[in-house]
N, C-alpha and C positions, 0 to 999 in steps of 0.2 A: 631362643626358647625362653619364655618368661617363667619366673617363679612368682608365687603368690604367698602372702603372709597374712595369717589370721591370728588375732589375739582376743581372747575373751577373759575378762576379770570379773569375778562375782564374789561379793562378801556374803558370808553366812553367819547366823547367830549360834554357831556350834563351835566347840573346841576343835583344834587341829587333829586330835586323835580320832574323834568321831568322823570328821570330814575325810580323813585318810582311809579309815575302814570302809566308808561308803564308796569312795572313789576307786579304791583298788579291788573292789568286788566287781568283776566283769559282768556278772549277772545284772547289775544295776544299769548297764547300757540299754537294755530293753526298755526300762522305765524312763530313761532320759532321752530316748529317740522317738521322734514323731511316728505315729502309726503308719502313715503312707510309705515310710521308708522300709517297713517290714523287716527290721533288724532281728535276726534270729542267731543266737549263739550256737555254733555247731560243735565246739570243743566240749568234751564231757568234764574235764577237770580245769576249771578256770581260776582257782585259788590254790595256793598263794601265788602272787606274781613274783617274778625274779628275772634277772637279766638272762636272756636266751629263751624265755618261755614263748611258745608259739600259740596263737589264738586264731580260731577259724569262725567266721560269721558269714551269713548270707544277708544281703542288703539290697534295697532298691534306692540308690542315691538320687536318681531323677526318674520321673514317670516312665514306665515301660522298659526300664533297664535294670534287671535283677542280676546280681553278680555275687561271686564268692569274694570275700575279703579275708586275707591272711595277714596277720601282723606279728611282729616279733618285739618283745620287750628288749630295748637296747640299752637301757640305763635304769637303775633302781637304787634309790637312796631312801631307806626306811623312814617313813613319817614325813618326808619332805618332797620327793620328786620321783617320777618315773617317766620314761619316754618309750614310745613305740614307733615302729617303722613298718609301712605297708610292704609286704613281700609280694603280694598279688592282690589286685583289686582294680577299682575304677580309675585310679590316678596313675600318671607316669611315675610320680614320686609323692610320698606323703610321710612326713616326719612330725610327730605330735608329742609335745612335752607337756606334762601335767604337773603342776607345782601347787603345794599347799603352804601357806604362810600365815602367821598369826596376825590378827588385826584387833582393833578396839572392840568390834562386834563379836569376835570369836576367831574366825578364820577367813581366809581369802583363797579361792581356787583360781589359778592362773593357767590358762591354756595358750600355748604358742604352737602354731602349725605352719610349717613351710611345705608347700606342695607345688607340683607341676601337673598340667593337664596333658593327656595323651593326644595323639593324632594331629600335632602341629597346629596349623591355622584352624582346622575344624574343632580341635579341643578348645582353642581360644574363643571360637564362636559359641560352643556349648557352655563355656564358662559364662559368657555374657548373657546368653539366653536363659540358662537353667541353673547352673551350678552356684553362682554367686547368691542367687535368691534362696536356693535350697540350703546352703550353709547358714545364711542368716536365719532362716526359719528353724533349722535344727538347733542352733544355739539359743534362739529365743524360746523355743519349746523347753529346752533343758533348763533355762533360767526359771521359767514358770513352774516347772516340776519341782525344782529345788525350793522355790518359795512356798509351794504347797506343802512340801515335806517338812520344811524348817521355817515356819512362819515367824515373823517378827513385827513389832510395832515400830521399829526403827526404819529409817530410810537408808537401806543398805546400798552400797556402791555396786554398780554394774557398768561395764563398758565393753564395747565390741568394735573391732576394726578389722577390715579386710582390704588389702591393697595389693596391687601388682608391683613387683620389683623386678629389675632386670637381672639377668643371669650373671 
């Protein structure tokens, strides 16, 4: 069974405090997620985040497949980092770390995700046909939304990588 690794790094022209406040408000996920994914937050109390907090969403990660996504905050370091783990959802495993760091421009958001596809070889096929492209589109959309929200005249750094790694 393969693991996949995703890393997205985006520099923003805002301070780390402002970036942290935005990133840790789960309601902002709806703004950062492409409309075709139909992300809806089902949890009534999404803030504040803390280790052990459970969040519920509904999402359409690929066309024609709507599902519930339940995640738990597994790590929380105020102003610096939080991590969540999928308890229930479209992936066999999904562990997502969100980090905020200072940069010359203001701040940098770093996302690191390790995940596995369900359904063995069929999950690998779904990854190749749909999931890889959907993840790229989702993070590209997020990038553009953050640029609209926090415009800058500077050429700010952005990188995205997605690769398969062995178990």
